[in-house]
N, C-alpha and C positions, 0 to 999 in steps of 0.2 A: 507495501501497501503506497502511494506517494504522500507525506503530512511533514508535515514541520509544528512543530511544540520549544513556545521560550517560554522560558517564563518567573514573576517579579517577582521580589522581597517585599515585603509592603512597609509604609513608615510604621516604627514602634508603635503607635501608641492608636497602630488595628492589631495592630500582631498579635492581639488577646482574643478576637473575632476574623483577621481573614490566611489565609496557607497563604498560598502564591495570587499574584496574576499573573493569565496566560495571555495571549496571541500562538494563533494556529492559522496552520493550509490545509487544507484536507480534497486531495483523490488534486491535486495541483496541477495534471496534466491531462484530469476532462477521459480519460481513459478508460470509457462507460460506467456502471456501474461498481460500485466496491460495495461489499456489506465485511463488518467486522463486527468485533463483542466486544463490548466495556465494561471487565471487569469491576467491583465496586473501592472505592476508594477513601469511604466512611468520610466524606465531604463534599458535600453542595457544591454545586457550579452557574454560577447563574450568568448565561453566555448570548452574546451580542452581538449577530452574525452583521457585516461589517458592506454585504455586497447583497444584491438580490434571490441567490440562490443559497440555499439552505438543504439538513442533512432531516432528514425523512425513521421518521422515528414509529416504531408502537402502538399500538392503542385498540385494546377492543380487538381484537387479534385483524382491520386494519392500519395501513399506513399510510400517513400524511406527512405533507413538510413543517416540521415543530416555525415555532411562532419564531417574528422577530429579534425578540427578549426573554428567553425562555429561563428558568429554572430545570439542573434537575435537582430532583433528590435524594435522600439519601438509601441509593439503594442495598437493595441485600442477597443481590446475584444479581448477575453477566446481563443485559442488557445486550441490545443491540439495534446498529445506527449503520447507515445507508446513507451514499454520493454519491447523489447521480451527473454532477461537475462539481467544477472549483468549490467548495463555501471554504471562506473569512473569516475568523473571528474571533473577537476581544473575552474575556474569564474574569469573570469574578471568582477566587474557590474561598467558596466560611467553611469551616471548623464550624461541625453543627450545631453547637449551641451558640456556633458568633453567630447565627444568624437571625435568633432573636432578639442579639443585645439591639443591632441597627436596625427588623427594620418589622419586628415585636411579634414576626413569625415563628411558633417553633417549630426543629425540622422535622420531627412527628406529623407534622400538615403535606408532610411532603413525603413522604416516607413509600420507600420504590411505583415513582412517578414522575413525569412530567409536568411544568405547568407556562402556562403563559403568563410572568409576570405584570407585565398592565393589567389584568384581573389580579394581582391579587394586589399591589398597590396604588395604585391608579394615576389624575393629569400628571402628582408633580414629578413620581416616576419616567412616569411618557416624555417630558421633558428634557431629563437629566438626560434616560437614551440618545433621541435627538441630536442636542446637542452635542452628544459622547461619541458622536458614528463622522461628524464631521471636521473635527477635531484627524490635525496631518499624522503627526507619529502619537505610539503608544508610551511614547515618553509620556504629550501629552492627554492620551487616555486617561493612566492611568492618575492622574496631576488636577485631573477634575473629578478620580471617583473618588479620590480621600477625601477631599474638602465639602464633595457631597455621602458621602461614611464622615468621616466622624461628624457635620451637623445634625443626621439621622441622631448617632447617638445623641449631643450631645439633646437631644430634643428630646428622646427617649425617660432618659435621664437612668435608663436599667441599670438594677446593680445585679452585678454579678453572683452570679451563687455559688450553691456548691458542689454544684451538675455542671457549672466550668470549670474550675479545682478537679472535680475526678477523669474529666477526661482528661482534661493535663493531666491530671498525673497517670492517667490508662495511655496518653504520647510519648509520653517524658519514659516509661522505664519503661524495657521487655520482660523485669520481669518483681513488676508488678499486679499483689492476690489483688482481688474481687474485693473477697475476703475484707481488709485491712482496709480498703480503704473507709467505710468509715467512718470508723478507730479515727485517723484522722485530722477527718472530716469533722470530729464529732458533732454525728450526726446514728442512726440506728443503720443496721444495713434493711432491712425492711424499709425505711423512708426516700433512701438512697435505692434503693432496684425501684420503689414508686414515680419518682422524683427523675429521674432519668430515664423511663422508659414516659413517662408523660412530659415526658421537651427534649429528646433525643429521638424519642420512637423506635427502642428497642432500650435491649438492655446491660450497664455496663459486661459484662462479659461475649455480648453482644463483642457491643462495641471494640471489645477485647482482640477479638479475634480475627472482626475488618482493617485498626491496624497494622494490628502483625504480618500478615497477608500481606500488605500492600505493599508495604518491608520488605518481604517477599520483594516484592513483583520489581522497587529498587530495585533491589541486589542483585535481581536477576539478569535487567538491564543495566545496570553500572560493571556487570564484570560475567564475562558471558562464558569467562572459567572457570566458577567460584560451584563449588561440587553441592550437590541438593544439604549435604553432612553441616554441611559448615555453613548455608545459610538458614536453617531451620534452627540452629545451635543460637546464629545471631540477634533471632527473633527472638528471642523466649523459647522453645522450644525445645527442649530434653528428651525430648520420649518422638521418637521414627509412627511412628502409627499415630499418634495426638495429631502431627503435626499432617504427611499425610487426608486422618480424612476432614479438614480443621480445610487444610486448602481446596478437597474439590468438594465438600460442601458449601462452597464459598464459593470455584470458577465453573464446577462440575466439571476435571476435565485433570487430574492425578498428577503431581508434580515435574514429578518423568520426564510425562507427557507436551509442557506448557514448554520449555526449555527448544523443542523441538515442533511446533508446534504457535509459536506467539505471529507468527505472520496473523494468525484468526481473531487475535488479539492488542487494544490498541489499548494499553496499559499507561495511565500520565499519573505513578503515581507521587512528585513530590517530592520535597524534603527529607534527608531521614532529621527522626524527631530526638528518635532512644543517643542518647549521653554515646559520649563514645568512650 
């Protein structure tokens, strides 16, 4: 598949809410219909199409062109995207708990689906999106985006909750034990699990599986010669059967098949969170 993806870090004041900004070009040769699977990355992507040609996504067993300004929610399984022509995009990748702080939209409302973001946020967002498309460079897009996001944060004044801190702890430590999170955050385990699922849409343990497999993808993409045993160990798996079951449960294929068949997947896992 012909594609180009480049990532950009957010400013410090937004780094608790935004994973990365990225720009992408897909099917750059316009070589007919291309279909690819996108594995879950544990994040939420807000995508702005920069030209009139969009990707196609499946919904209720029907294929349709994606909206101009589309939010792809927290997926827990791979989904298929089709590109008929050249598609250029700019995107904001939110941490799942971060989109609530910025827009007041809990990730749980966007689980395993995509939506037209203008229908969720309305005229103010639509106006911002139109102005964004008028910018000539990706740096100008990022500057305009950060002004808009920071204003939303100030206007909403939503305090970061223990769910934010729990998600950060899960992302930043490959050895995090879910049962220990509640003690670190001074809440009961039942309360943490209930609130996490309400805000994020999945349990803390499920989210940990997504973040670990996302890190597996990052390592496989960056280190083609790295063996699977080393990858699994680096990502916090000390049992091969556990690693294989998680990988297959999330991607649908075994980890031994992925390096040989990764042309079937478009994985853009972003930057590593694990402490080195």
